All heavy atoms as a GROMACS GRO file, in nm:
protein
  393
    1MET      N    1   1.211  -0.706  -1.024
    1MET     CA    2   1.197  -0.620  -0.916
    1MET      C    3   1.042  -0.604  -0.880
    1MET      O    4   0.965  -0.581  -0.968
    1MET     CB    5   1.259  -0.475  -0.940
    1MET     CG    6   1.238  -0.385  -0.836
    1MET     SD    7   1.322  -0.227  -0.870
    1MET     CE    8   1.442  -0.229  -0.746
    2ALA      N    9   1.001  -0.608  -0.750
    2ALA     CA   10   0.868  -0.600  -0.712
    2ALA      C   11   0.816  -0.454  -0.730
    2ALA      O   12   0.892  -0.366  -0.698
    2ALA     CB   13   0.851  -0.659  -0.572
    3THR      N   14   0.694  -0.435  -0.754
    3THR     CA   15   0.637  -0.305  -0.743
    3THR      C   16   0.598  -0.277  -0.597
    3THR      O   17   0.609  -0.367  -0.513
    3THR     CB   18   0.496  -0.302  -0.820
    3THR    OG1   19   0.400  -0.382  -0.755
    3THR    CG2   20   0.514  -0.337  -0.971
    4ILE      N   21   0.566  -0.153  -0.567
    4ILE     CA   22   0.539  -0.114  -0.431
    4ILE      C   23   0.414  -0.188  -0.386
    4ILE      O   24   0.396  -0.229  -0.271
    4ILE     CB   25   0.512   0.047  -0.419
    4ILE    CG1   26   0.499   0.074  -0.270
    4ILE    CG2   27   0.398   0.077  -0.496
    4ILE    CD1   28   0.617   0.078  -0.191
    5GLY      N   29   0.319  -0.210  -0.476
    5GLY     CA   30   0.203  -0.282  -0.450
    5GLY      C   31   0.232  -0.425  -0.404
    5GLY      O   32   0.173  -0.483  -0.308
    6GLU      N   33   0.310  -0.489  -0.488
    6GLU     CA   34   0.352  -0.624  -0.449
    6GLU      C   35   0.419  -0.637  -0.325
    6GLU      O   36   0.399  -0.732  -0.246
    6GLU     CB   37   0.443  -0.684  -0.558
    6GLU     CG   38   0.372  -0.709  -0.700
    6GLU     CD   39   0.463  -0.735  -0.809
    6GLU    OE1   40   0.585  -0.694  -0.809
    6GLU    OE2   41   0.422  -0.788  -0.911
    7HIS      N   42   0.509  -0.544  -0.283
    7HIS     CA   43   0.580  -0.534  -0.156
    7HIS      C   44   0.481  -0.526  -0.046
    7HIS      O   45   0.495  -0.594   0.053
    7HIS     CB   46   0.685  -0.426  -0.161
    7HIS     CG   47   0.759  -0.413  -0.034
    7HIS    ND1   48   0.853  -0.518   0.003
    7HIS    CD2   49   0.761  -0.335   0.062
    7HIS    CE1   50   0.907  -0.481   0.121
    7HIS    NE2   51   0.852  -0.374   0.159
    8ILE      N   52   0.391  -0.424  -0.056
    8ILE     CA   53   0.292  -0.407   0.053
    8ILE      C   54   0.215  -0.544   0.077
    8ILE      O   55   0.190  -0.573   0.188
    8ILE     CB   56   0.191  -0.296   0.014
    8ILE    CG1   57   0.269  -0.156   0.023
    8ILE    CG2   58   0.072  -0.290   0.110
    8ILE    CD1   59   0.205  -0.045  -0.043
    9ARG      N   60   0.168  -0.606  -0.026
    9ARG     CA   61   0.083  -0.728  -0.018
    9ARG      C   62   0.175  -0.827   0.057
    9ARG      O   63   0.128  -0.908   0.139
    9ARG     CB   64   0.047  -0.776  -0.154
    9ARG     CG   65  -0.042  -0.898  -0.141
    9ARG     CD   66  -0.097  -0.941  -0.287
    9ARG     NE   67  -0.222  -1.006  -0.276
    9ARG     CZ   68  -0.332  -0.950  -0.278
    9ARG    NH1   69  -0.346  -0.823  -0.267
    9ARG    NH2   70  -0.441  -1.027  -0.263
   10SER      N   71   0.302  -0.852   0.021
   10SER     CA   72   0.380  -0.948   0.073
   10SER      C   73   0.404  -0.929   0.224
   10SER      O   74   0.410  -1.009   0.310
   10SER     CB   75   0.516  -0.970   0.004
   10SER     OG   76   0.598  -0.855   0.026
   11VAL      N   77   0.420  -0.790   0.267
   11VAL     CA   78   0.438  -0.751   0.395
   11VAL      C   79   0.315  -0.802   0.489
   11VAL      O   80   0.334  -0.871   0.594
   11VAL     CB   81   0.453  -0.606   0.416
   11VAL    CG1   82   0.440  -0.563   0.563
   11VAL    CG2   83   0.591  -0.564   0.361
   12TRP      N   84   0.194  -0.767   0.443
   12TRP     CA   85   0.080  -0.806   0.537
   12TRP      C   86   0.053  -0.954   0.542
   12TRP      O   87   0.029  -1.007   0.651
   12TRP     CB   88  -0.036  -0.724   0.516
   12TRP     CG   89  -0.121  -0.726   0.382
   12TRP    CD1   90  -0.106  -0.640   0.267
   12TRP    CD2   91  -0.212  -0.827   0.338
   12TRP    NE1   92  -0.188  -0.683   0.169
   12TRP    CE2   93  -0.265  -0.795   0.214
   12TRP    CE3   94  -0.273  -0.939   0.398
   12TRP    CZ2   95  -0.349  -0.865   0.138
   12TRP    CZ3   96  -0.373  -1.024   0.334
   12TRP    CH2   97  -0.399  -0.973   0.210
   13LYS      N   98   0.076  -1.018   0.436
   13LYS     CA   99   0.059  -1.167   0.423
   13LYS      C  100   0.168  -1.233   0.510
   13LYS      O  101   0.142  -1.330   0.574
   13LYS     CB  102   0.073  -1.221   0.280
   13LYS     CG  103  -0.060  -1.188   0.208
   13LYS     CD  104  -0.064  -1.263   0.079
   13LYS     CE  105  -0.194  -1.246   0.022
   13LYS     NZ  106  -0.236  -1.362  -0.060
   14ARG      N  107   0.296  -1.193   0.496
   14ARG     CA  108   0.400  -1.248   0.566
   14ARG      C  109   0.377  -1.232   0.726
   14ARG      O  110   0.416  -1.328   0.799
   14ARG     CB  111   0.531  -1.185   0.529
   14ARG     CG  112   0.655  -1.252   0.585
   14ARG     CD  113   0.789  -1.202   0.524
   14ARG     NE  114   0.799  -1.058   0.532
   14ARG     CZ  115   0.801  -0.970   0.447
   14ARG    NH1  116   0.794  -0.999   0.322
   14ARG    NH2  117   0.816  -0.844   0.475
   15ARG      N  118   0.322  -1.128   0.766
   15ARG     CA  119   0.303  -1.095   0.906
   15ARG      C  120   0.173  -1.156   0.962
   15ARG      O  121   0.134  -1.123   1.068
   15ARG     CB  122   0.314  -0.944   0.930
   15ARG     CG  123   0.444  -0.895   0.899
   15ARG     CD  124   0.459  -0.755   0.946
   15ARG     NE  125   0.596  -0.704   0.912
   15ARG     CZ  126   0.644  -0.592   0.948
   15ARG    NH1  127   0.572  -0.509   1.021
   15ARG    NH2  128   0.774  -0.561   0.925
   16GLY      N  129   0.095  -1.222   0.869
   16GLY     CA  130  -0.034  -1.277   0.918
   16GLY      C  131  -0.148  -1.188   0.931
   16GLY      O  132  -0.235  -1.199   1.020
   17LEU      N  133  -0.134  -1.068   0.866
   17LEU     CA  134  -0.235  -0.965   0.883
   17LEU      C  135  -0.333  -0.968   0.766
   17LEU      O  136  -0.311  -1.034   0.670
   17LEU     CB  137  -0.166  -0.825   0.879
   17LEU     CG  138  -0.070  -0.797   1.000
   17LEU    CD1  139   0.010  -0.672   0.971
   17LEU    CD2  140  -0.147  -0.784   1.137
   18THR      N  141  -0.424  -0.890   0.776
   18THR     CA  142  -0.520  -0.850   0.663
   18THR      C  143  -0.491  -0.714   0.619
   18THR      O  144  -0.410  -0.647   0.671
   18THR     CB  145  -0.658  -0.859   0.706
   18THR    OG1  146  -0.684  -0.749   0.808
   18THR    CG2  147  -0.704  -0.992   0.762
   19GLN      N  148  -0.553  -0.670   0.502
   19GLN     CA  149  -0.537  -0.539   0.458
   19GLN      C  150  -0.577  -0.440   0.568
   19GLN      O  151  -0.518  -0.344   0.596
   19GLN     CB  152  -0.618  -0.507   0.327
   19GLN     CG  153  -0.544  -0.568   0.216
   19GLN     CD  154  -0.640  -0.544   0.082
   19GLN    OE1  155  -0.761  -0.539   0.096
   19GLN    NE2  156  -0.573  -0.544  -0.031
   20GLN      N  157  -0.692  -0.472   0.634
   20GLN     CA  158  -0.744  -0.389   0.738
   20GLN      C  159  -0.647  -0.379   0.853
   20GLN      O  160  -0.623  -0.275   0.917
   20GLN     CB  161  -0.877  -0.433   0.783
   20GLN     CG  162  -0.943  -0.339   0.886
   20GLN     CD  163  -0.969  -0.200   0.837
   20GLN    OE1  164  -1.034  -0.188   0.736
   20GLN    NE2  165  -0.924  -0.094   0.899
   21GLY      N  166  -0.596  -0.496   0.888
   21GLY     CA  167  -0.491  -0.502   1.002
   21GLY      C  168  -0.369  -0.417   0.977
   21GLY      O  169  -0.316  -0.351   1.063
   22LEU      N  170  -0.320  -0.424   0.859
   22LEU     CA  171  -0.207  -0.350   0.814
   22LEU      C  172  -0.250  -0.188   0.822
   22LEU      O  173  -0.174  -0.114   0.875
   22LEU     CB  174  -0.148  -0.378   0.670
   22LEU     CG  175  -0.034  -0.294   0.633
   22LEU    CD1  176   0.090  -0.304   0.715
   22LEU    CD2  177  -0.002  -0.335   0.487
   23ALA      N  178  -0.352  -0.157   0.774
   23ALA     CA  179  -0.406  -0.026   0.773
   23ALA      C  180  -0.421   0.034   0.913
   23ALA      O  181  -0.379   0.143   0.944
   23ALA     CB  182  -0.539  -0.013   0.704
   24ASP      N  183  -0.466  -0.053   0.996
   24ASP     CA  184  -0.492  -0.003   1.145
   24ASP      C  185  -0.350   0.027   1.204
   24ASP      O  186  -0.334   0.121   1.273
   24ASP     CB  187  -0.556  -0.112   1.218
   24ASP     CG  188  -0.708  -0.128   1.185
   24ASP    OD1  189  -0.760  -0.045   1.113
   24ASP    OD2  190  -0.765  -0.234   1.229
   25LEU      N  191  -0.243  -0.067   1.178
   25LEU     CA  192  -0.115  -0.045   1.238
   25LEU      C  193  -0.048   0.079   1.169
   25LEU      O  194   0.018   0.151   1.244
   25LEU     CB  195  -0.036  -0.172   1.212
   25LEU     CG  196  -0.066  -0.292   1.283
   25LEU    CD1  197   0.016  -0.419   1.242
   25LEU    CD2  198  -0.035  -0.265   1.443
   26ALA      N  199  -0.082   0.099   1.043
   26ALA     CA  200  -0.007   0.208   0.973
   26ALA      C  201  -0.090   0.354   0.997
   26ALA      O  202  -0.031   0.450   0.964
   26ALA     CB  203  -0.006   0.178   0.833
   27GLY      N  204  -0.210   0.336   1.053
   27GLY     CA  205  -0.285   0.449   1.068
   27GLY      C  206  -0.347   0.517   0.948
   27GLY      O  207  -0.356   0.641   0.935
   28VAL      N  208  -0.367   0.423   0.847
   28VAL     CA  209  -0.439   0.466   0.719
   28VAL      C  210  -0.554   0.386   0.695
   28VAL      O  211  -0.587   0.298   0.760
   28VAL     CB  212  -0.342   0.453   0.600
   28VAL    CG1  213  -0.218   0.549   0.623
   28VAL    CG2  214  -0.290   0.310   0.577
   29SER      N  215  -0.635   0.421   0.593
   29SER     CA  216  -0.748   0.338   0.564
   29SER      C  217  -0.721   0.221   0.481
   29SER      O  218  -0.616   0.205   0.410
   29SER     CB  219  -0.848   0.432   0.473
   29SER     OG  220  -0.795   0.451   0.346
   30ALA      N  221  -0.802   0.115   0.499
   30ALA     CA  222  -0.784  -0.011   0.422
   30ALA      C  223  -0.801   0.022   0.262
   30ALA      O  224  -0.734  -0.037   0.188
   30ALA     CB  225  -0.887  -0.114   0.454
   31SER      N  226  -0.878   0.114   0.229
   31SER     CA  227  -0.902   0.163   0.090
   31SER      C  228  -0.760   0.222   0.033
   31SER      O  229  -0.725   0.182  -0.081
   31SER     CB  230  -0.997   0.275   0.088
   31SER     OG  231  -1.008   0.336  -0.034
   32LEU      N  232  -0.690   0.282   0.109
   32LEU     CA  233  -0.553   0.335   0.072
   32LEU      C  234  -0.464   0.214   0.048
   32LEU      O  235  -0.386   0.209  -0.061
   32LEU     CB  236  -0.491   0.429   0.178
   32LEU     CG  237  -0.358   0.478   0.134
   32LEU    CD1  238  -0.350   0.545   0.002
   32LEU    CD2  239  -0.304   0.567   0.243
   33ILE      N  240  -0.460   0.114   0.136
   33ILE     CA  241  -0.380  -0.008   0.120
   33ILE      C  242  -0.414  -0.061  -0.007
   33ILE      O  243  -0.327  -0.113  -0.089
   33ILE     CB  244  -0.392  -0.096   0.240
   33ILE    CG1  245  -0.354  -0.032   0.370
   33ILE    CG2  246  -0.322  -0.235   0.212
   33ILE    CD1  247  -0.214   0.001   0.381
   34ARG      N  248  -0.552  -0.083  -0.040
   34ARG     CA  249  -0.599  -0.149  -0.168
   34ARG      C  250  -0.536  -0.070  -0.275
   34ARG      O  251  -0.493  -0.122  -0.380
   34ARG     CB  252  -0.744  -0.165  -0.170
   34ARG     CG  253  -0.797  -0.282  -0.087
   34ARG     CD  254  -0.940  -0.308  -0.112
   34ARG     NE  255  -1.027  -0.188  -0.072
   34ARG     CZ  256  -1.061  -0.177   0.058
   34ARG    NH1  257  -1.036  -0.256   0.151
   34ARG    NH2  258  -1.148  -0.080   0.087
   35LYS      N  259  -0.561   0.061  -0.280
   35LYS     CA  260  -0.520   0.134  -0.401
   35LYS      C  261  -0.358   0.141  -0.414
   35LYS      O  262  -0.319   0.131  -0.529
   35LYS     CB  263  -0.553   0.285  -0.375
   35LYS     CG  264  -0.702   0.310  -0.384
   35LYS     CD  265  -0.751   0.449  -0.351
   35LYS     CE  266  -0.894   0.472  -0.361
   35LYS     NZ  267  -0.933   0.604  -0.325
   36LEU      N  268  -0.287   0.132  -0.309
   36LEU     CA  269  -0.148   0.120  -0.323
   36LEU      C  270  -0.102  -0.014  -0.377
   36LEU      O  271  -0.021  -0.025  -0.456
   36LEU     CB  272  -0.073   0.140  -0.183
   36LEU     CG  273  -0.079   0.286  -0.131
   36LEU    CD1  274  -0.027   0.295   0.015
   36LEU    CD2  275   0.001   0.376  -0.217
   37GLU      N  276  -0.172  -0.115  -0.339
   37GLU     CA  277  -0.148  -0.246  -0.393
   37GLU      C  278  -0.171  -0.260  -0.541
   37GLU      O  279  -0.107  -0.328  -0.614
   37GLU     CB  280  -0.222  -0.363  -0.317
   37GLU     CG  281  -0.172  -0.388  -0.189
   37GLU     CD  282  -0.260  -0.510  -0.119
   37GLU    OE1  283  -0.319  -0.580  -0.193
   37GLU    OE2  284  -0.240  -0.522   0.001
   38GLN      N  285  -0.267  -0.185  -0.583
   38GLN     CA  286  -0.310  -0.183  -0.726
   38GLN      C  287  -0.230  -0.078  -0.802
   38GLN      O  288  -0.255  -0.055  -0.925
   38GLN     CB  289  -0.460  -0.155  -0.740
   38GLN     CG  290  -0.544  -0.260  -0.677
   38GLN     CD  291  -0.689  -0.218  -0.664
   38GLN    OE1  292  -0.734  -0.097  -0.707
   38GLN    NE2  293  -0.779  -0.301  -0.622
   39ASN      N  294  -0.136  -0.009  -0.734
   39ASN     CA  295  -0.066   0.093  -0.790
   39ASN      C  296  -0.146   0.205  -0.846
   39ASN      O  297  -0.116   0.268  -0.949
   39ASN     CB  298   0.041   0.038  -0.895
   39ASN     CG  299   0.135  -0.057  -0.836
   39ASN    OD1  300   0.198  -0.025  -0.741
   39ASN    ND2  301   0.129  -0.189  -0.882
   40ALA      N  302  -0.261   0.231  -0.793
   40ALA     CA  303  -0.363   0.319  -0.842
   40ALA      C  304  -0.350   0.450  -0.771
   40ALA      O  305  -0.422   0.554  -0.805
   40ALA     CB  306  -0.500   0.269  -0.818
   41ARG      N  307  -0.263   0.472  -0.690
   41ARG     CA  308  -0.244   0.589  -0.609
   41ARG      C  309  -0.096   0.638  -0.606
   41ARG      O  310  -0.010   0.553  -0.562
   41ARG     CB  311  -0.300   0.588  -0.472
   41ARG     CG  312  -0.302   0.722  -0.404
   41ARG     CD  313  -0.376   0.710  -0.263
   41ARG     NE  314  -0.346   0.822  -0.190
   41ARG     CZ  315  -0.426   0.932  -0.196
   41ARG    NH1  316  -0.533   0.937  -0.268
   41ARG    NH2  317  -0.412   1.036  -0.113
   42ARG      N  318  -0.066   0.759  -0.627
   42ARG     CA  319   0.076   0.807  -0.616
   42ARG      C  320   0.100   0.819  -0.472
   42ARG      O  321   0.023   0.870  -0.386
   42ARG     CB  322   0.097   0.942  -0.684
   42ARG     CG  323   0.096   0.934  -0.832
   42ARG     CD  324   0.129   1.066  -0.887
   42ARG     NE  325   0.021   1.107  -0.967
   42ARG     CZ  326  -0.010   1.241  -0.987
   42ARG    NH1  327   0.045   1.334  -0.940
   42ARG    NH2  328  -0.123   1.265  -1.073
   43THR      N  329   0.227   0.778  -0.428
   43THR     CA  330   0.266   0.784  -0.292
   43THR      C  331   0.314   0.925  -0.258
   43THR      O  332   0.326   0.956  -0.138
   43THR     CB  333   0.376   0.693  -0.258
   43THR    OG1  334   0.482   0.693  -0.340
   43THR    CG2  335   0.321   0.536  -0.267
   44CYS      N  336   0.333   1.008  -0.355
   44CYS     CA  337   0.377   1.138  -0.328
   44CYS      C  338   0.275   1.240  -0.393
   44CYS      O  339   0.235   1.225  -0.508
   44CYS     CB  340   0.520   1.162  -0.396
   44CYS     SG  341   0.573   1.324  -0.397
   45GLY      N  342   0.252   1.347  -0.306
   45GLY     CA  343   0.148   1.436  -0.365
   45GLY      C  344   0.214   1.554  -0.453
   45GLY      O  345   0.140   1.628  -0.493
   46TRP      N  346   0.344   1.549  -0.458
   46TRP     CA  347   0.410   1.650  -0.533
   46TRP      C  348   0.381   1.631  -0.693
   46TRP      O  349   0.383   1.522  -0.742
   46TRP     CB  350   0.564   1.644  -0.505
   46TRP     CG  351   0.588   1.689  -0.374
   46TRP    CD1  352   0.507   1.692  -0.264
   46TRP    CD2  353   0.724   1.715  -0.326
   46TRP    NE1  354   0.582   1.734  -0.147
   46TRP    CE2  355   0.709   1.747  -0.182
   46TRP    CE3  356   0.852   1.729  -0.378
   46TRP    CZ2  357   0.818   1.786  -0.110
   46TRP    CZ3  358   0.954   1.768  -0.307
   46TRP    CH2  359   0.938   1.787  -0.176
   47LYS      N  360   0.369   1.746  -0.750
   47LYS     CA  361   0.329   1.739  -0.901
   47LYS      C  362   0.447   1.677  -0.985
   47LYS      O  363   0.431   1.629  -1.096
   47LYS     CB  364   0.302   1.870  -0.956
   47LYS     CG  365   0.170   1.924  -0.900
   47LYS     CD  366   0.142   2.060  -0.952
   47LYS     CE  367   0.002   2.115  -0.895
   47LYS     NZ  368  -0.026   2.252  -0.936
   48CYS      N  369   0.575   1.681  -0.927
   48CYS     CA  370   0.691   1.626  -1.007
   48CYS      C  371   0.687   1.475  -1.012
   48CYS      O  372   0.757   1.416  -1.095
   48CYS     CB  373   0.816   1.687  -0.949
   48CYS     SG  374   0.854   1.635  -0.773
   49CYS      N  375   0.626   1.415  -0.921
   49CYS     CA  376   0.630   1.269  -0.908
   49CYS      C  377   0.517   1.204  -0.985
   49CYS      O  378   0.417   1.262  -1.012
   49CYS     CB  379   0.615   1.228  -0.762
   49CYS     SG  380   0.739   1.285  -0.658
   50GLY      N  381   0.540   1.080  -1.030
   50GLY     CA  382   0.439   0.999  -1.088
   50GLY      C  383   0.408   1.035  -1.228
   50GLY      O  384   0.311   0.988  -1.294
   51LYS      N  385   0.510   1.088  -1.298
   51LYS     CA  386   0.501   1.108  -1.449
   51LYS      C  387   0.528   0.988  -1.521
   51LYS      O  388   0.594   0.906  -1.494
   51LYS     CB  389   0.601   1.218  -1.489
   51LYS     CG  390   0.566   1.353  -1.420
   51LYS     CD  391   0.649   1.465  -1.474
   51LYS     CE  392   0.616   1.609  -1.417
   51LYS     NZ  393   0.696   1.709  -1.456
   0.00000   0.00000   0.00000
């Protein structure tokens, strides 16, 4: 099973985008895309998640 980071990377590559292109379409920063790909950021801000 792919991680969220692997899935995000496959989406932008499959669509012929860059990280910046995906970020622009999603309305987020390219930095966030990179962090999500590296699984370095929790996708949920709730304290119960990411344990």
